[in-house]
C-alpha positions as CSV (number, residue, x, y, z in Angstrom):
1,M,-10.5,-25.0,3.8
2,P,-8.2,-23.6,1.2
3,K,-5.2,-25.5,0.0
4,D,-2.0,-24.6,1.9
5,T,0.9,-24.1,-0.5
6,Q,3.3,-22.0,1.4
7,D,3.2,-23.2,5.1
8,P,6.4,-24.9,6.3
9,P,6.2,-28.1,8.4
10,S,6.1,-26.0,11.6
11,R,2.7,-24.8,10.6
12,H,3.5,-21.3,11.9
13,R,1.7,-18.5,10.1
14,A,1.9,-14.7,10.0
15,V,-1.4,-13.5,11.4
16,I,-2.7,-10.0,11.2
17,T,-3.8,-9.2,14.8
18,G,-4.2,-5.4,14.5
19,C,-4.5,-2.6,12.0
20,G,-4.4,1.2,12.1
21,A,-4.4,4.2,9.7
22,Y,-3.8,7.9,9.7
23,A,-4.3,10.6,7.2
24,P,-3.4,14.3,7.6
25,P,-6.5,16.5,8.5
26,K,-5.9,19.0,5.7
27,L,-8.1,18.2,2.7
28,L,-7.8,19.2,-1.0
29,T,-11.1,18.8,-3.0
30,N,-11.5,18.6,-6.7
31,D,-13.0,22.1,-6.6
32,D,-9.8,23.3,-4.9
33,L,-7.8,21.8,-7.7
34,S,-9.8,23.5,-10.3
35,R,-8.4,26.8,-9.0
36,I,-4.8,25.4,-9.4
37,V,-5.0,23.7,-12.8
38,E,-7.4,23.5,-15.7
39,T,-9.8,20.8,-14.5
40,S,-13.2,20.3,-12.8
41,D,-14.8,18.1,-10.2
42,E,-16.7,16.3,-13.0
43,W,-13.6,15.7,-15.1
44,I,-11.6,14.2,-12.1
45,T,-14.4,12.2,-10.7
46,T,-15.3,10.6,-14.1
47,R,-11.7,9.6,-14.9
48,T,-10.4,8.6,-11.5
49,G,-13.3,8.3,-8.9
50,I,-11.4,10.7,-6.6
51,K,-13.3,13.5,-4.8
52,V,-10.9,14.6,-2.1
53,R,-7.4,13.8,-0.9
54,H,-5.4,14.4,2.4
55,I,-2.5,16.8,2.2
56,S,0.5,16.8,4.6
57,E,1.6,20.2,6.0
58,D,5.2,21.2,6.2
59,H,5.6,19.8,9.7
60,E,4.1,16.5,8.8
61,T,6.4,13.9,7.3
62,T,6.3,10.3,6.1
63,A,7.7,9.1,9.4
64,S,5.2,11.1,11.5
65,L,2.3,9.7,9.6
66,A,3.7,6.2,9.8
67,A,4.3,6.4,13.5
68,E,0.7,7.5,14.2
69,A,-0.7,4.6,12.1
70,A,1.7,2.2,13.9
71,K,0.5,3.4,17.3
72,R,-3.1,2.7,16.3
73,A,-2.3,-0.7,15.0
74,L,-0.4,-1.6,18.2
75,E,-3.3,-0.4,20.3
76,H,-5.8,-2.5,18.2
77,A,-3.6,-5.6,18.5
78,K,-3.0,-5.0,22.2
79,V,0.8,-5.3,21.6
80,R,3.5,-3.1,23.2
81,A,6.0,-1.4,21.0
82,D,8.9,-3.0,22.8
83,E,7.5,-6.4,21.8
84,I,8.0,-5.7,18.1
85,D,10.9,-7.6,16.5
86,L,10.8,-6.1,13.0
87,I,9.5,-2.9,11.4
88,I,9.3,-2.6,7.6
89,V,8.1,0.7,6.0
90,G,7.0,0.5,2.4
91,T,7.5,4.0,0.9
92,I,8.8,5.9,-2.1
93,T,8.7,9.2,-0.2
94,P,11.1,8.5,2.6
95,E,11.9,10.8,5.5
96,M,15.3,11.5,3.9
97,V,17.8,9.6,1.7
98,F,19.2,8.0,4.9
99,P,18.6,6.8,7.5
100,S,15.5,4.8,6.7
101,T,12.1,6.0,7.6
102,A,11.7,2.9,9.7
103,C,14.5,4.1,12.0
104,F,12.5,7.3,12.7
105,V,9.3,5.3,13.3
106,Q,11.2,2.9,15.7
107,D,12.4,5.9,17.7
108,A,9.0,7.6,17.7
109,I,7.0,4.7,19.0
110,G,9.7,3.2,21.3
111,A,10.2,-0.1,19.5
112,T,13.6,-0.5,21.1
113,N,13.9,-4.2,20.4
114,A,13.1,-4.1,16.6
115,W,15.4,-4.2,13.7
116,V,14.1,-2.0,10.9
117,F,14.3,-1.1,7.2
118,D,12.5,0.5,4.3
119,L,11.2,-1.3,1.2
120,S,10.8,0.6,-2.1
121,A,8.3,-1.0,-4.4
122,A,6.1,2.0,-5.0
123,C,2.4,1.2,-4.8
124,S,3.2,-2.5,-4.2
125,G,5.4,-1.6,-1.2
126,F,3.0,-2.8,1.5
127,V,2.2,-6.1,-0.2
128,Y,5.9,-6.7,-0.8
129,A,6.7,-5.9,2.8
130,L,3.9,-8.2,4.1
131,H,5.4,-11.1,2.1
132,V,8.9,-10.4,3.4
133,A,7.7,-10.5,7.0
134,Q,5.7,-13.6,6.3
135,Q,8.9,-15.5,5.4
136,F,10.7,-14.5,8.6
137,M,7.7,-15.6,10.6
138,E,7.2,-18.9,8.9
139,N,10.9,-19.6,9.3
140,G,10.7,-18.9,13.0
141,R,13.0,-15.9,13.0
142,I,10.6,-13.3,14.4
143,N,7.4,-13.3,16.5
144,K,5.9,-9.9,16.0
145,A,6.3,-7.3,13.3
146,L,4.9,-3.9,12.2
147,I,4.3,-3.6,8.5
148,I,3.6,0.0,7.4
149,G,2.8,1.7,4.1
150,A,3.3,5.4,4.3
151,E,3.6,8.2,1.7
152,T,3.7,12.0,1.4
153,L,3.3,12.0,-2.4
154,T,2.0,15.5,-2.5
155,K,5.5,16.7,-1.6
156,I,6.9,15.4,-5.0
157,I,3.9,16.5,-7.2
158,N,4.2,19.1,-9.9
159,W,1.1,21.1,-9.2
160,K,1.1,22.4,-12.8
161,D,0.8,18.9,-14.2
162,R,-2.9,17.9,-14.4
163,A,-2.1,14.3,-15.2
164,S,-0.5,13.7,-11.8
165,C,-1.5,16.4,-9.3
166,I,-5.2,15.3,-9.3
167,L,-4.3,11.7,-8.4
168,F,-2.3,11.6,-5.2
169,G,-2.8,12.1,-1.5
170,D,-0.9,11.5,1.7
171,G,-1.5,8.9,4.5
172,A,-0.2,5.8,6.3
173,G,-1.6,2.4,7.2
174,A,-0.1,-0.3,9.4
175,V,-0.7,-3.8,10.5
176,V,0.7,-5.9,13.4
177,L,1.8,-9.4,12.3
178,E,2.2,-12.1,14.9
179,R,3.6,-15.6,14.5
180,K,0.9,-18.1,15.5
181,T,-0.1,-21.7,15.0
182,D,-3.8,-20.9,14.6
183,Q,-5.0,-23.3,12.0
184,G,-6.8,-21.5,9.2
185,R,-5.7,-17.9,10.1
186,G,-2.9,-15.8,8.6
187,I,-1.3,-15.3,5.3
188,L,-2.0,-18.3,3.2
189,Y,-0.2,-17.5,-0.1
190,S,1.5,-14.6,-1.8
191,T,2.7,-13.9,-5.3
192,M,5.0,-11.1,-6.4
193,G,6.4,-9.9,-9.7
194,A,8.2,-7.1,-11.4
195,D,9.3,-5.8,-14.9
196,G,12.1,-3.3,-14.6
197,S,12.0,-2.6,-18.4
198,Q,8.8,-0.6,-17.8
199,W,10.3,1.9,-15.3
200,G,9.6,4.8,-17.6
201,T,5.8,4.5,-17.2
202,L,5.9,5.9,-13.7
203,N,9.0,7.4,-12.1
204,C,10.7,10.3,-10.2
205,K,14.2,10.8,-11.6
206,A,15.7,13.2,-9.1
207,H,17.9,12.9,-7.0
208,G,19.5,9.5,-7.2
209,S,22.9,8.5,-8.6
210,R,21.7,8.8,-12.2
211,Y,20.6,12.3,-11.6
212,P,22.7,13.5,-8.7
213,A,21.9,16.6,-6.7
214,H,25.0,18.4,-7.8
215,R,24.2,18.2,-11.5
216,P,21.5,20.5,-12.9
217,L,18.6,18.7,-14.5
218,E,18.1,19.2,-18.2
219,N,14.4,19.4,-17.5
220,P,13.7,21.1,-14.2
221,D,10.4,19.3,-13.9
222,D,12.2,16.0,-13.6
223,I,12.4,16.7,-9.9
224,Y,8.7,15.7,-9.8
225,M,7.0,12.4,-10.5
226,E,6.2,11.5,-14.1
227,I,3.3,9.3,-15.1
228,N,2.2,7.7,-18.4
229,G,-1.5,7.2,-17.5
230,R,-2.6,5.2,-20.5
231,E,0.3,2.7,-20.3
232,I,-0.2,2.3,-16.5
233,Y,-3.9,1.6,-16.9
234,Q,-3.4,-1.3,-19.4
235,Q,-0.6,-2.9,-17.4
236,A,-2.3,-2.4,-14.0
237,V,-5.5,-4.1,-15.0
238,R,-3.7,-7.1,-16.6
239,R,-1.3,-7.6,-13.6
240,I,-4.1,-7.3,-11.0
241,V,-6.2,-9.9,-12.7
242,E,-3.2,-12.2,-13.2
243,S,-2.2,-11.9,-9.5
244,V,-5.6,-12.5,-8.1
245,K,-6.2,-15.5,-10.3
246,S,-2.8,-16.9,-9.3
247,C,-3.6,-16.6,-5.7
248,L,-7.0,-18.3,-6.1
249,D,-5.5,-21.1,-8.2
250,H,-2.7,-21.8,-5.7
251,C,-5.1,-21.9,-2.7
252,D,-7.8,-23.9,-4.5
253,L,-10.3,-21.0,-4.0
254,T,-13.0,-19.5,-6.1
255,I,-14.5,-16.0,-6.0
256,D,-17.3,-17.4,-3.8
257,D,-14.8,-18.1,-1.1
258,I,-13.5,-14.5,-0.9
259,R,-15.1,-12.0,1.4
260,M,-13.3,-9.0,0.0
261,V,-10.6,-8.0,-2.5
262,I,-8.7,-5.0,-1.2
263,S,-6.8,-3.4,-4.1
264,H,-4.3,-0.7,-4.2
265,Q,-6.4,2.4,-4.8
266,M,-4.8,3.8,-7.9
267,N,-7.8,4.7,-10.0
268,A,-11.5,3.6,-9.6
269,R,-11.7,2.8,-13.3
270,I,-8.7,0.4,-13.1
271,I,-10.2,-1.3,-10.1
272,E,-13.6,-1.6,-11.8
273,S,-12.1,-3.0,-15.0
274,A,-10.1,-5.6,-13.1
275,A,-13.1,-6.6,-11.0
276,K,-15.2,-7.0,-14.2
277,R,-12.6,-9.3,-15.7
278,L,-12.5,-11.3,-12.5
279,K,-16.3,-11.4,-12.3
280,L,-16.2,-9.9,-8.8
281,P,-19.6,-8.6,-7.5
282,D,-19.5,-5.0,-6.2
283,E,-19.9,-6.1,-2.6
284,K,-16.6,-8.0,-2.8
285,V,-14.5,-5.1,-4.1
286,F,-13.5,-2.4,-1.6
287,V,-13.0,1.1,-3.0
288,N,-12.3,4.2,-0.9
289,I,-10.3,6.2,-3.4
290,A,-12.9,9.0,-3.4
291,D,-11.9,10.0,0.1
292,Y,-8.1,9.6,-0.1
293,G,-6.9,9.7,-3.7
294,N,-3.9,7.4,-4.6
295,T,-1.8,7.0,-1.5
296,S,0.6,4.5,-3.1
297,A,2.0,2.0,-0.5
298,A,-0.4,3.3,2.1
299,S,-3.6,2.6,0.3
300,V,-4.0,-1.1,1.0
301,P,-3.5,-0.9,4.8
302,I,-5.7,2.3,4.9
303,A,-8.4,0.4,3.1
304,L,-8.0,-2.7,5.4
305,D,-8.4,-0.5,8.5
306,E,-11.6,1.0,7.1
307,C,-13.0,-2.4,6.3
308,V,-12.3,-3.6,9.8
309,R,-13.6,-0.5,11.5
310,T,-16.9,-0.6,9.5
311,G,-17.4,-4.3,10.0
312,Q,-17.0,-5.2,6.4
313,I,-14.3,-7.8,7.4
314,E,-14.5,-10.1,10.4
315,R,-12.4,-12.8,11.9
316,G,-12.3,-15.8,9.7
317,D,-13.0,-14.0,6.4
318,I,-10.7,-14.7,3.5
319,I,-9.5,-11.5,1.8
320,V,-7.1,-10.8,-1.0
321,F,-4.7,-7.8,-1.1
322,V,-3.5,-6.8,-4.6
323,A,-1.3,-4.0,-5.8
324,F,0.4,-2.6,-8.9
325,G,3.1,0.1,-8.9
326,A,6.1,1.8,-10.4
327,G,9.0,-0.4,-11.3
328,V,6.8,-1.8,-12.5
329,T,5.9,-4.1,-9.6
330,W,2.9,-6.1,-8.6
331,G,1.8,-8.6,-6.0
332,A,-1.1,-10.2,-4.1
333,S,-1.7,-12.1,-0.9
334,V,-4.5,-14.3,0.3
335,V,-5.2,-13.8,4.0
336,E,-7.6,-15.5,6.4
337,F,-8.3,-12.7,8.8
């Protein structure tokens, strides 16, 4: 049994009882991209591991994707929407500036008794949100929560920029958390971090208060996301390794105790480099970036849902979520499923 470092005296835990995911049906392949920018399937696959990504149509929004994933998670958990006390949506592509995307999700699924908000931590958004809800549950403030990662990143992509347009896709994933006293199950430990001095490595400048909508941008392309791939690569590998090691150390676990590490799907090469440093065998590292691209906050819950549906994770397995994103932010959680 792993060492328990975060459980309060009440012994209540935040337990994942259901998961769900949704991605738009429209697909964009590497060959499709080769007709938009100067690239090829071989070039993209070799550098990123991505083969295809899901693209939202004009009528599909972050909230609509999130609501569909939420409905599937509720069905899997056998929980009614009106039983949910809290909804957190991790996203950097919100429905609009305000109100929160979570408000739209609440209305769409009929979660009339929930209080809701969005959390902006980029690719770390789902892991951050999971940790926030964990605290509320362990403190006895809520009983059931929906934690969602949802993004429509292709709506803020510069399709002339090969460095970014090949990477991202759209989708949403969700989990139902329930406050339980099941010994051994639930979120065992979480660690989070951030370094705001590195914001320039990955950002989208428009249109916040620094670059308001009424002021013309000096560079019109600043309306799109900007990425420094080489710097992100180095930082991501280091922070992923540090976060996973921290989790294992705090829970008195080894790699042998872990059934699966589910990383944010940013780049297959980053995941492979981190896994190599952690001495993780291939069967303990889940990678589905080939089928989705980088879906930011949505990637961890989408990957979890696929692991569960395909039987790669079963009740009682110990798994680790880990993510690194713009901010820069990072975090990891150990979960007994």
